C-alpha positions, 0 to 999 in steps of 0.5 A, a space after each residue: 132520406 132514401 126512399 126506394 128499395 136497391 139491393 148491394 151490387 158491388 164494393 169497389 177502391 179508388 186511390 187517391 179518392 175521387 171526392 175532396 172533403 174540406 178541399 183535400 183528398 185521401 189516399 183512398 175511397 170506397 164505393 158501395 153501389 146499390 141498384 134499384 130492381 132493374 137497376 136503371 137507377 143507382 146509390 153510392 155511399 161514398 167513403 173516404 180513409 184516412 191514417 188514424 186509428 185501426 178500423 175492423 172494416 178496413 181490416 176486411 177489406 186488407 186481408 182480401 185485397 189481393 183479391 181485388 179485380 178491377 179494384 172491384 171486391 165480391 159482392 159476397 165479401 160482408 161490406 154491409 157492416 160498414 154500411 150498418 154502422 154508418 145507418 147506426 152511427 148517424 153520421 152526415 151524407 154530403 148528397 148530390 145527383 150525379 154520374 158514374 165514375 167510370 165508363 159509362 159515366 151514366 147520369 142515373 147516381 144518387 151519391 151519399 160520400 160520408 162529410 167526415 173521412 174516416 180511420 184506417 190504420 197506415 199498414 191497412 191503408 198502404 196494404 190495399 193500395 199496394 195491392 191495387 198494383 196498376 189501379 193505382 190512380 184510378 180515380 176520376 177527377 174531380 168534376 164541374 158541378 154544372 149548378 148541382 148543389 150538394 146537401 148535408 143530411 144527416 144519416 139515411 
């Protein structure tokens, strides 16, 4: 689990996804970035999205996606509903120590990526991707794990 206090900093979107689950990427990945008191340590919750049942949360993002700035939505957006949902749903996360996926790519990140993709409607996903405009393709290529072994954690 997480034994430190973190506060929400921002939520941003990558298309296509930066992680792969069972060797497959998805059209969309959301990152929820949290920092400790001085932001010297970061924690990122990653969620991959596939087409399926509509998501009330992804609907919020689709409705606000015309306000994307650099792939980032304002922290005033209520994205904590997904975080809360993930904690109450007791889903499994893949955890590993890693780095930011955008420059300066600092290695001070504890990653927790949902082990199973969430679903959103084709409309929700395509709206978000379309509103990303020139930011589509903002994913970092998969990196060598350099001996790091991801572990599976049920809930956090």
